VOGU-3710 file (C-alpha; in Angstrom, 3 decimals, decimal comma):
1> mtttpaqgaa> -51,721/17,881/-10,757  -49,090/20,354/-9,606  -45,361/19,813/-9,932  -43,020/20,643/-7,053  -39,820/22,604/-7,789  -37,792/19,494/-7,000  -39,803/17,372/-9,420  -39,476/20,005/-12,099  -35,736/20,235/-11,571  -35,399/16,472/-11,754
11> rsapafcegi> -37,171/16,421/-15,123  -34,920/19,144/-16,538  -31,705/17,874/-14,950  -28,860/16,402/-16,982  -28,884/12,625/-17,399  -26,109/12,030/-14,870  -28,378/13,470/-12,167  -30,748/10,491/-12,409  -31,162/9,265/-8,846  -30,690/12,614/-7,108
21> lhfgeslpgf> -33,470/12,757/-4,539  -33,463/16,429/-3,660  -32,949/19,461/-5,878  -32,755/22,987/-4,508  -33,088/26,561/-5,614  -30,086/28,388/-7,036  -27,855/29,970/-4,432  -27,810/33,779/-4,251  -25,236/34,950/-6,761  -25,885/32,244/-9,339
31> eahgqapaia> -27,179/34,724/-11,908  -23,978/36,761/-11,613  -21,420/33,995/-11,187  -22,995/30,826/-12,529  -23,765/31,593/-16,121  -20,551/30,142/-17,568  -18,106/27,525/-16,235  -15,203/29,077/-14,358  -12,914/26,670/-16,207  -13,295/27,932/-19,747
41> qgqtaiaqps> -13,519/25,700/-22,781  -10,047/24,458/-23,683  -8,618/25,359/-20,259  -7,587/22,952/-17,495  -8,033/25,170/-14,438  -9,593/28,415/-13,252  -7,753/31,572/-14,244  -7,515/33,168/-10,798  -8,494/31,868/-7,332  -9,757/35,356/-6,441
51> dpaavfqtll> -12,156/35,470/-9,395  -15,686/35,739/-7,921  -17,090/33,204/-10,396  -14,329/30,718/-9,577  -14,951/31,146/-5,841  -18,719/30,782/-6,227  -18,400/27,679/-8,370  -15,870/26,123/-6,005  -18,436/26,540/-3,240  -21,013/24,810/-5,447
61> aadalryltl> -18,538/21,978/-6,018  -17,955/21,557/-2,276  -21,718/21,321/-1,685  -22,089/18,864/-4,568  -19,390/16,664/-3,040  -21,075/16,761/0,349  -24,470/15,970/-1,157  -23,219/12,994/-3,165  -21,140/11,683/-0,272  -24,136/11,696/2,043
71> qvtaskasgh> -26,669/10,318/-0,441  -24,428/7,497/-1,625  -23,611/6,408/1,932  -27,251/6,659/3,002  -28,236/4,521/0,022  -26,720/1,617/1,970  -27,017/3,092/5,469  -23,308/2,395/5,605  -20,079/4,298/5,122  -18,287/7,369/6,359
81> pggfasvaea> -19,419/10,858/5,311  -18,181/13,081/8,158  -14,432/13,264/7,717  -14,472/14,064/4,024  -17,182/16,681/4,573  -14,769/18,772/6,629  -12,271/19,030/3,745  -14,713/19,321/0,828  -13,658/22,907/0,041  -10,016/21,860/-0,293
91> iaalvmlgyk> -10,798/18,925/-2,588  -12,993/21,178/-4,712  -10,193/23,769/-4,779  -7,609/21,219/-5,922  -9,817/20,113/-8,801  -10,692/23,673/-9,830  -6,971/24,494/-9,830  -6,319/21,549/-12,129  -4,766/19,069/-9,677  -6,162/15,543/-9,851
101> niitevghha> -3,311/13,291/-8,723  -4,936/13,368/-5,288  -4,017/10,754/-2,699  -5,427/10,119/0,747  -4,243/8,538/3,949  -7,865/8,232/5,084  -9,757/5,216/3,790  -12,901/6,563/5,439  -12,916/9,381/2,886  -13,714/6,844/0,160
111> pgfystmfld> -17,285/8,019/-0,609  -16,040/11,572/-1,039  -13,319/10,458/-3,421  -15,830/8,363/-5,351  -18,041/11,442/-5,594  -15,106/13,404/-7,003  -14,472/10,711/-9,593  -18,169/10,619/-10,455  -18,330/14,337/-11,048  -15,368/14,306/-13,451
121> rsleamgist> -16,800/11,237/-15,276  -13,995/8,860/-14,268  -16,468/6,311/-12,920  -17,970/5,914/-16,369  -14,957/3,668/-17,048  -16,570/1,144/-14,707  -20,106/1,633/-15,971  -21,282/4,242/-13,471  -22,908/7,144/-15,300  -25,681/8,259/-12,948
131> vqqmgerfre> -26,140/8,984/-9,279  -28,578/6,086/-9,170  -25,932/3,683/-10,406  -23,361/5,066/-7,966  -25,679/4,356/-5,054  -26,511/0,896/-6,345  -22,870/-0,113/-6,665  -21,574/1,542/-3,493  -20,175/-1,055/-1,078  -21,012/-3,906/-3,423
141> mhgllghlsg> -18,779/-6,564/-4,959  -17,178/-5,328/-8,189  -18,432/-1,862/-7,346  -17,282/0,993/-5,149  -15,511/-0,646/-2,235  -16,069/0,490/1,316  -12,516/1,822/1,410  -10,292/2,990/-1,417  -8,767/0,443/-3,733  -6,503/0,290/-6,742
151> qipgllnpag> -9,340/-0,833/-8,987  -11,326/2,430/-9,012  -10,716/4,514/-12,165  -8,946/7,789/-11,438  -7,866/6,942/-7,903  -4,180/6,427/-7,274  -3,900/4,432/-4,070  -5,528/2,003/-1,686  -6,443/3,337/1,741  -7,757/1,520/4,774
161> plgqgqhfam> -5,148/1,307/7,533  -4,241/4,797/8,702  -0,796/6,298/8,301  0,034/4,986/4,820  -1,078/7,509/2,206  1,964/9,760/2,478  4,151/6,959/1,116  2,242/6,908/-2,166  2,430/10,684/-2,478  6,189/10,635/-1,943
171> agallhpgtl> 6,684/7,787/-4,405  4,681/9,736/-6,972  6,708/12,867/-6,312  9,959/10,983/-6,815  8,881/9,374/-10,077  7,110/12,414/-11,549  8,964/15,689/-10,865  6,817/18,660/-11,753  3,548/16,887/-10,936  1,775/17,724/-7,684
181> fpvtigdggl> 0,651/14,902/-5,417  -1,639/16,268/-2,700  -2,354/13,805/0,115  -5,075/14,324/2,693  -4,155/13,267/6,226  -6,702/13,043/9,009  -5,969/14,542/12,382  -6,940/11,176/13,854  -4,492/9,456/11,525  -1,828/11,967/12,500
191> gepyimssma> -1,565/9,949/15,695  0,020/7,129/13,695  3,710/7,188/14,621  5,117/6,992/11,118  3,480/9,782/9,126  5,699/12,636/10,158  8,879/10,590/10,525  8,509/9,047/7,066  8,153/12,490/5,477  11,171/13,752/7,409
201> hfhtayphat> 13,280/10,779/6,299  12,185/11,255/2,699  12,956/14,966/2,700  16,438/14,331/4,084  17,164/11,848/1,306  15,310/13,658/-1,481  15,327/17,370/-0,570  14,311/18,452/-4,079  11,266/16,147/-4,293  8,875/18,511/-2,527
211> nflpilvwng> 6,056/18,079/-5,029  3,934/16,146/-2,571  1,543/18,248/-0,527  0,181/17,008/2,808  -3,258/18,449/3,536  -4,094/18,058/7,203  -7,811/17,592/7,798  -7,890/19,182/11,241  -11,498/18,663/12,242  -11,097/17,963/15,945
221> ysqehhsmvs> -12,455/14,421/16,003  -11,390/10,894/15,249  -13,782/7,961/14,896  -15,445/7,935/18,283  -14,145/10,887/20,253  -12,142/14,090/20,070  -8,870/13,623/18,217  -5,708/13,580/20,292  -4,493/16,769/18,604  -7,787/18,626/19,084
231> tkpneemiay> -6,488/20,583/22,074  -3,460/22,021/20,281  -3,545/25,793/19,734  -2,976/26,909/16,152  0,497/28,174/17,006  1,501/24,817/18,447  0,268/22,914/15,388  2,189/25,267/13,111  5,304/24,854/15,250  4,934/21,060/15,121
241> wkgngfqnvi> 5,099/21,004/11,332  7,863/23,607/11,154  9,834/21,682/13,742  9,691/18,698/11,441  11,202/20,555/8,517  8,235/22,114/6,718  9,167/25,531/5,376  5,600/26,586/4,675  2,729/25,832/7,014  -0,442/27,338/5,568
251> lvnakdfdda> -3,445/27,234/7,881  -7,007/28,139/6,924  -9,226/28,233/10,003  -12,981/28,251/9,423  -13,392/29,880/12,843  -11,916/33,090/11,432  -14,896/33,432/9,083  -17,702/32,375/11,428  -20,626/34,806/11,633  -23,006/32,236/13,133
261> dqpgdyvdst> -21,548/32,440/16,637  -20,702/28,714/16,771  -19,077/27,555/20,017  -15,676/25,907/20,235  -12,515/25,975/18,155  -13,961/23,881/15,330  -16,877/25,252/13,313  -18,987/24,338/10,280  -18,597/26,717/7,336  -21,923/25,639/5,824
271> afsiqqrlaf> -23,643/27,438/8,741  -22,119/30,790/7,737  -23,928/33,432/5,735  -23,422/33,120/1,975  -20,988/36,042/2,075  -18,820/34,359/4,689  -19,067/30,979/3,000  -17,662/32,603/-0,111  -14,946/34,329/1,903  -13,911/31,022/3,470
281> tqavleatqk> -13,986/29,259/0,093  -11,825/31,985/-1,449  -9,344/31,674/1,404  -9,144/27,915/0,809  -8,694/28,417/-2,937  -5,936/30,978/-2,486  -4,196/28,937/0,205  -4,351/25,814/-1,948  -2,822/27,626/-4,901  -0,103/29,115/-2,717
291> aaqaalsgel> 0,678/25,735/-1,170  0,742/23,987/-4,533  3,055/26,560/-6,075  5,419/26,378/-3,109  5,511/22,580/-3,189  6,226/22,624/-6,907  8,986/25,202/-6,367  11,162/23,152/-4,032  9,687/24,145/-0,663  8,364/21,519/1,740
301> tvliikqlkg> 4,819/22,675/2,388  1,720/21,607/4,303  -1,813/22,942/3,968  -4,007/22,719/7,064  -7,788/23,016/6,824  -9,331/23,526/10,244  -13,066/22,861/10,073  -15,498/20,849/12,186  -15,928/17,199/11,321  -19,274/16,600/9,655
311> agvhargaks> -19,539/20,102/8,196  -22,676/20,180/6,076  -23,854/16,607/6,538  -26,270/14,836/8,903  -24,354/15,253/12,176  -21,312/17,008/13,601  -18,197/15,820/15,397  -17,500/12,104/15,823  -21,247/11,434/15,458  -20,842/12,183/11,744
321> hnlypqhtld> -18,049/9,670/11,250  -20,151/6,799/9,970  -23,750/5,898/9,305  -25,742/3,385/11,308  -28,608/1,122/10,157  -31,208/3,807/10,852  -29,499/6,273/8,515  -31,439/5,350/5,393  -32,461/7,757/2,652  -35,758/8,462/4,392
331> npeivsalqe> -34,225/9,063/7,813  -35,176/12,594/8,965  -31,565/13,582/9,705  -30,438/12,394/6,275  -33,364/14,022/4,464  -32,807/17,339/6,226  -29,082/17,366/5,473  -29,600/16,453/1,809  -32,172/19,197/1,419  -29,769/21,697/2,984
341> rslsaeawql> -27,020/20,735/0,530  -29,235/20,290/-2,528  -28,303/22,080/-5,758  -30,329/23,218/-8,714  -30,128/21,252/-11,956  -28,182/24,118/-13,507  -25,672/24,066/-10,664  -25,131/20,328/-11,075  -24,326/20,805/-14,752  -21,930/23,632/-13,942
351> vrtnferaag> -20,045/21,521/-11,407  -19,889/18,583/-13,812  -18,497/20,743/-16,627  -15,798/22,248/-14,414  -14,733/18,889/-13,027  -14,668/17,314/-16,451  -12,510/20,098/-17,895  -10,153/20,291/-14,918  -6,677/18,863/-15,556  -7,625/18,195/-19,170
361> gpasthvvte> -10,272/15,543/-18,624  -11,377/12,761/-16,289  -8,782/11,600/-13,777  -9,231/8,100/-15,198  -7,461/9,266/-18,356  -4,919/11,661/-16,869  -3,527/10,640/-13,466  -0,107/9,008/-13,491  -1,282/5,564/-12,378  -3,654/5,103/-15,303
371> kelplpdlgt> -0,828/3,963/-17,563  2,231/1,803/-17,187  5,471/3,544/-16,306  8,116/2,733/-18,967  10,797/0,451/-17,544  14,400/0,361/-18,800  15,595/-2,943/-20,248  17,810/-4,691/-17,718  19,745/-6,586/-20,328  21,403/-9,832/-19,221
381> lpltefpvkg> 21,732/-10,284/-15,476  25,361/-10,984/-14,418  24,601/-14,354/-12,842  27,495/-16,162/-11,170  27,115/-19,925/-11,102  29,148/-21,194/-8,165  30,367/-24,800/-8,402  28,229/-27,299/-6,521  30,098/-28,615/-3,456  32,739/-25,934/-3,946
391> dkqvattamg> 33,587/-23,223/-1,436  30,835/-21,960/0,840  29,145/-18,782/-0,362  26,971/-16,049/1,155  23,626/-16,117/-0,623  22,683/-12,512/0,081  26,003/-11,263/-1,287  25,440/-13,203/-4,490  22,037/-11,573/-4,885  23,559/-8,187/-4,098
401> elvvhvgqkd> 25,602/-8,277/-7,301  22,400/-8,643/-9,319  20,752/-5,823/-7,385  23,627/-3,490/-8,271  23,169/-4,370/-11,932  19,455/-3,556/-11,758  20,197/-0,185/-10,167  22,814/0,678/-12,753  20,378/-0,098/-15,570  17,296/1,491/-13,984
411> pnfvvtnadg> 17,728/4,983/-12,464  14,307/4,818/-10,768  15,250/1,640/-8,891  15,580/2,071/-5,127  16,786/-0,362/-2,452  15,516/0,238/1,083  16,857/-1,238/4,317  16,287/-0,035/7,885  18,782/-2,471/9,374  21,650/-1,678/7,055
421> naasginnin> 22,865/-3,526/3,995  26,331/-4,055/5,429  24,829/-5,975/8,357  22,857/-8,146/5,921  25,748/-9,389/3,826  24,903/-7,013/0,991  27,378/-4,191/1,476  28,170/-4,678/-2,207  24,845/-2,912/-2,872  26,066/0,112/-0,916
431> vglkiihptl> 29,367/0,072/-2,802  27,677/-0,146/-6,180  24,625/2,079/-5,691  25,526/4,337/-2,722  23,455/5,174/0,339  21,361/8,307/-0,185  22,478/10,949/2,297  23,176/14,687/2,015  26,596/14,151/3,613  29,140/12,778/1,173
441> ddtyfqapkg> 31,278/10,184/2,965  33,153/7,493/1,049  33,800/5,601/4,283  30,158/4,543/4,349  29,555/4,629/0,586  27,031/7,420/0,974  26,287/10,253/-1,425  23,423/12,664/-2,155  22,506/10,907/-5,410  22,506/7,288/-4,264
451> qvyeplseda> 19,895/4,583/-4,775  19,976/2,980/-1,316  17,457/4,397/1,155  18,418/3,550/4,738  16,377/5,402/7,367  16,032/3,539/10,652  12,337/2,925/10,060  10,889/-0,239/8,599  7,708/1,652/7,749  9,625/4,297/5,810
461> caglavglal> 11,592/1,606/3,966  8,635/-0,613/3,156  6,472/2,398/2,351  8,763/3,900/-0,259  9,547/0,507/-1,813  5,932/-0,578/-2,206  4,801/2,906/-3,206  7,287/2,855/-6,068  6,151/-0,622/-7,108  2,483/0,351/-7,061
471> fgarslwcsy> 3,254/3,420/-9,171  5,085/1,308/-11,746  8,774/1,298/-10,746  11,160/-1,408/-9,600  12,257/-1,515/-5,962  13,639/-3,863/-3,318  12,821/-3,771/0,387  15,507/-5,440/2,497  15,208/-6,168/6,192  16,180/-8,383/9,040
481> esfainglpi> 13,409/-10,962/9,138  12,834/-10,241/12,821  12,070/-6,548/12,306  10,239/-6,544/8,988  6,956/-6,802/10,892  7,010/-3,023/11,415  6,851/-2,459/7,664  4,503/-5,298/6,819  1,140/-3,454/7,039  1,722/-1,286/3,972
491> wqtvtqamte> 3,326/-4,186/2,083  0,172/-6,190/2,696  -2,011/-3,248/1,631  -0,164/-2,888/-1,660  -0,022/-6,591/-2,486  -3,787/-6,792/-2,006  -4,257/-3,717/-4,209  -2,092/-5,322/-6,872  -4,491/-8,251/-7,153  -7,197/-5,957/-8,531
501> lrrptpstit> -5,134/-3,254/-10,209  -6,299/-2,444/-13,735  -2,766/-2,462/-15,157  0,430/-4,484/-14,826  3,050/-3,151/-12,434  6,361/-4,575/-11,168  6,000/-6,985/-8,272  6,993/-5,743/-4,851  10,075/-7,785/-3,924  11,716/-8,173/-0,534
511> lftagaleqg> 14,907/-9,725/0,783  14,667/-10,866/4,401  17,840/-12,108/6,027  19,541/-12,454/9,413  16,933/-15,080/10,221  16,341/-16,435/13,689  18,888/-19,236/13,347  21,637/-16,680/12,595  20,879/-14,580/15,659  21,983/-16,835/18,498
521> rngwthqrpe> 24,185/-14,304/20,313  21,617/-11,525/19,883  18,952/-13,470/21,724  15,208/-13,727/21,292  14,698/-10,027/20,508  16,322/-10,747/17,132  14,729/-14,167/16,636  11,241/-13,569/15,303  10,461/-15,739/12,284  6,772/-15,656/13,145
531> ienyfaammr> 6,303/-13,076/10,383  6,310/-16,077/8,061  2,831/-16,860/9,403  1,597/-13,757/7,614  3,195/-14,751/4,329  1,929/-18,299/4,668  -1,633/-17,093/5,169  -1,286/-14,577/2,343  -0,269/-17,302/-0,119  -3,961/-18,075/-0,424
541> ngnifplfpc> -4,579/-14,502/-1,667  -3,318/-15,679/-5,038  -0,410/-13,318/-5,733  1,921/-13,927/-2,780  5,034/-16,026/-3,293  7,385/-16,582/-0,324  10,645/-17,960/-1,730  13,279/-19,879/0,233  16,446/-20,310/-1,843  18,728/-23,025/-0,538
551> dansiqacye> 22,093/-21,528/-1,526  23,953/-18,752/-3,374  23,012/-20,074/-6,818  19,414/-20,591/-5,824  18,931/-17,025/-4,583  20,109/-15,621/-7,906  17,553/-17,690/-9,796  14,849/-16,589/-7,366  15,613/-12,911/-7,895  15,874/-13,428/-11,651
561> walgtknkgi> 12,359/-14,922/-11,630  10,935/-12,244/-9,348  12,169/-9,449/-11,626  10,147/-10,891/-14,473  6,834/-10,981/-12,624  4,029/-8,443/-12,323  1,504/-7,568/-9,612  2,867/-9,982/-7,042  4,320/-9,856/-3,567  7,523/-11,888/-3,447
571> titasksplp> 9,556/-12,424/-0,302  13,024/-13,924/-0,596  14,302/-15,270/2,731  17,934/-16,321/2,940  20,891/-16,484/5,307  23,766/-14,036/5,378  26,144/-16,765/6,562  28,510/-18,704/4,266  26,796/-21,994/3,415  27,428/-24,910/1,035
581> vrttleqtrq> 26,392/-24,602/-2,608  24,054/-27,517/-3,290  22,273/-26,666/-6,548  22,728/-25,226/-10,011  20,870/-22,185/-11,307  18,783/-24,403/-13,560  17,684/-26,573/-10,658  16,167/-23,598/-8,887  14,560/-22,330/-12,088  12,793/-25,660/-12,270
591> glkdggivlh> 12,185/-25,626/-8,527  10,363/-22,303/-8,858  7,931/-24,092/-11,177  7,676/-27,313/-9,189  7,797/-25,837/-5,707  10,977/-27,603/-4,691  14,225/-29,387/-5,603  15,202/-32,950/-4,762  18,627/-32,542/-3,174  19,128/-36,097/-2,057
601> dsegsrkvvf> 17,370/-39,404/-2,782  18,410/-42,869/-1,643  16,731/-46,239/-1,748  15,925/-48,426/1,210  13,394/-50,832/2,628  11,128/-47,902/3,443  11,210/-44,238/2,430  11,103/-41,106/4,551  10,788/-37,726/2,858  12,076/-34,526/4,443
611> avvgdmtllp> 10,509/-31,346/3,045  12,816/-28,550/4,153  12,110/-24,812/4,136  15,239/-22,681/4,345  18,957/-23,057/3,837  20,458/-23,517/7,297  17,851/-26,116/8,276  19,270/-28,441/5,631  22,289/-29,086/7,862  20,590/-31,256/10,526
621> vldaathlea> 18,321/-32,871/7,922  21,198/-34,114/5,788  22,917/-35,381/8,939  19,713/-37,236/9,841  19,653/-38,772/6,365  23,082/-40,291/6,982  21,882/-41,869/10,244  18,716/-43,279/8,693  20,500/-44,668/5,650  22,866/-46,519/7,956
631> egigvrvvsv> 19,759/-48,366/9,187  18,690/-49,271/5,659  16,020/-46,561/5,360  15,738/-44,655/2,110  15,733/-40,865/2,423  14,595/-38,122/0,055  15,426/-34,518/0,936  13,401/-31,873/-0,878  14,338/-28,224/-0,575  11,031/-26,334/-0,690
641> inprrlyrpt> 11,802/-23,244/-2,759  8,328/-21,989/-3,669  5,700/-23,421/-1,280  2,795/-21,663/-3,017  3,201/-24,128/-5,907  2,408/-26,992/-3,527  -1,172/-25,896/-2,894  -4,045/-27,234/-4,968  -5,542/-24,704/-7,414  -8,775/-24,616/-5,428
651> dvawetctep> -6,887/-23,604/-2,268  -5,820/-20,250/-3,702  -7,731/-17,247/-5,134  -5,376/-17,015/-8,103  -8,080/-16,655/-10,749  -9,319/-13,350/-9,290  -5,906/-11,693/-9,535  -4,555/-9,298/-12,114  -1,686/-11,056/-13,939  -2,866/-14,436/-12,573
661> dshfledaef> -0,414/-17,280/-11,972  -2,288/-20,565/-12,351  0,582/-23,029/-12,003  0,411/-25,613/-9,216  2,188/-28,932/-8,802  0,001/-31,673/-10,228  -0,825/-34,762/-8,175  1,519/-37,089/-10,041  4,412/-34,679/-9,637  3,540/-34,101/-6,003
671> erffggdavi> 3,797/-37,843/-5,458  7,149/-37,911/-7,239  8,508/-35,314/-4,824  6,800/-36,230/-1,596  5,548/-39,784/-1,969  6,930/-42,042/0,749  6,078/-44,009/3,846  6,574/-40,967/6,062  6,894/-37,233/5,428  8,503/-34,757/7,805
681> gvtggssaml> 8,386/-31,032/7,197  11,300/-29,079/8,635  11,637/-25,318/8,971  13,482/-22,825/11,108  10,462/-20,585/10,818  6,689/-20,947/10,805  5,132/-24,377/10,388  2,345/-22,687/8,400  4,655/-22,566/5,383  4,276/-26,331/5,144
691> eplmlrstak> 0,479/-26,326/5,224  0,143/-27,309/1,536  2,338/-30,337/2,127  0,270/-31,435/5,102  -2,968/-30,951/3,129  -1,907/-33,080/0,188  0,276/-35,800/1,606  -1,443/-39,061/2,553  1,609/-40,523/4,288  2,227/-40,535/8,009
701> rdifawkrge> 3,590/-37,061/8,629  4,846/-34,520/11,113  6,451/-31,083/11,272  9,526/-29,777/13,032  9,458/-25,998/13,304  10,616/-22,967/15,241  9,324/-22,721/18,798  10,985/-19,875/20,669  14,165/-17,835/20,794  17,066/-17,998/23,227
711> ttatagdlms> 20,614/-16,678/23,546  23,036/-19,270/22,205  26,619/-19,425/21,000  25,896/-21,107/17,661  23,134/-21,747/15,184  23,418/-25,423/16,048  22,725/-24,668/19,717  19,674/-22,628/18,763  18,379/-25,404/16,527  18,923/-27,835/19,363
721> fngltaeals> 16,928/-25,576/21,698  14,075/-25,809/19,190  14,367/-29,549/18,685  15,810/-29,223/15,191  18,574/-31,817/15,519  19,626/-34,791/13,431  18,946/-37,088/16,374  15,402/-35,803/16,906  14,625/-35,963/13,205  15,986/-39,488/12,871
731> qratellg> 14,064/-40,694/15,902  10,771/-39,220/14,698  11,256/-40,705/11,229  11,817/-44,130/12,744  8,682/-43,746/14,892  6,546/-42,776/11,910  7,828/-45,718/9,904  6,778/-47,991/12,743
//
């Protein structure tokens, strides 16, 4: 029985190659340039990007990445090989140059990033040692997710929604000066409105933090058609980046090396002759080194790789974007492409050795997110306990004093706010920590070295805040509740990633104020509490805690608690208007455990319970209590501080979360709070926040909630427009009691 070359190679291949279906002959030049790893023993990178052996072995690495990306996706006839294939040379170059803190904006590049982590042995930390195992666990639960996630060893960020990756790169750059954070950005994703603006905002505030390196994957196609920037001439693309503040725009165009007479502006380098493939690879290596050195030297730099989408895989253009059910491992297109990209056993070992040595070892042991960032001790928070029933106080201002203390103790701490702290009742944060701006102006409390980041972009604010939290630092995202929706997508991405992160990290905390009830004169454009629907739904994720302090003491206790948590998403929603102080600090500390605080309880022939979310909504409820008590009806008013506690344990996926919080209000305690003849939930926001109450209560019950905005003179008028009046509440309570 004869043995084919592929079978022979498989038998002699290193153990990690188990599962590789196609081996090839050595490329021309292997005898000259493949006899020893280009990254020498004890070194962390190649010596010179122009070294012929380094160039040749970088080309081998690019082909290995393409091969693995295609085989692993075809193993499930699912996934996205085409986009990553067009930037394989640049990823290989980064690794060979010793840079592994690589981030992406493109979740569809996941199989390529997994292939990179496999080659440097990072995936062994999750039990993946062979190509066979990688294919088996691709797109499977507890395996290699369809899009990037925080749970994969060696990878720094989640990626799914487009337009987010740059935030993580900038957060990394800010926290780790001297470390390069490359971030690949797709030319389809470049259409997201926030990518360029967020980098421009960041560079204005932090002009010395240039150690993030955008790498534009300019391949001419998005998911299903030509990308919207595919028609730009090279000069126009360069001008676009320079016009947005980039000092260095380094473009490597595969078309310049094409000797295969390929049509169009976008070509596939794997179709070139071996000489031109090497020339293109060398150009990418040299450009990557130049870009990295510039970025690390204080110059805002972008590297652009212009190469056809799908280069070297089963299809080209948008047709290569994802696999369909027919694209199995025995599909002719897949087989042909794998055979074209196949490597010899010796080449596989060479690539593995280089990747393992690069940067000093597997990314899973070296990238910045694989260990906790040390956090300064905050000491004792300067809590101010205002007297109950004393003067009215502004809750947000009270919290602001604590925020200033955190910033003074923790130099990495950043506060972000697109709407302005002064407009949110927290100008004391600006006074104490200073707005970051290159123009020094004491009138506005701004200075180049401040800790308050205030670009007029919710995405930029949310992005930097959550990026810092994911990378291990403390932060606070502040916003008007009505406009926070524009920053919510990345907040949601990070909170989900935190549930499965393999390390503790500070919770991502927000302060949302200027709620709908405070925006009467501004009209419905500023009255959008519907964002609470998102938070209400996300409570079931297991690590999301919307908090609703009822006064200036309560908000301090809420922030105190939030600062002590890990891997959670915590929203604090409070008014910026002066309101009565109704509770002590200790009451809210207990309320954070129980879910709420009993503010008022009276006896009567029958009992109605009001469960109230928010601070301002207590006003009509307490008025209604007076009316009902005059009729001999007992009234209990519960301020719902932490509604997530009111769910049943089986309602929430808490047990699957990193740093799980398993505390829920037990049935007997629930009855103590909410037992009565009738229960009425009241909120100036989304009724969904009261879902746990409606699920568990067995009394006759109803909900009063926000309906729609309108221009009004007072908060009372706006509540009246939405039916949130003492008269309406009293009448409904009487009806429920029969």
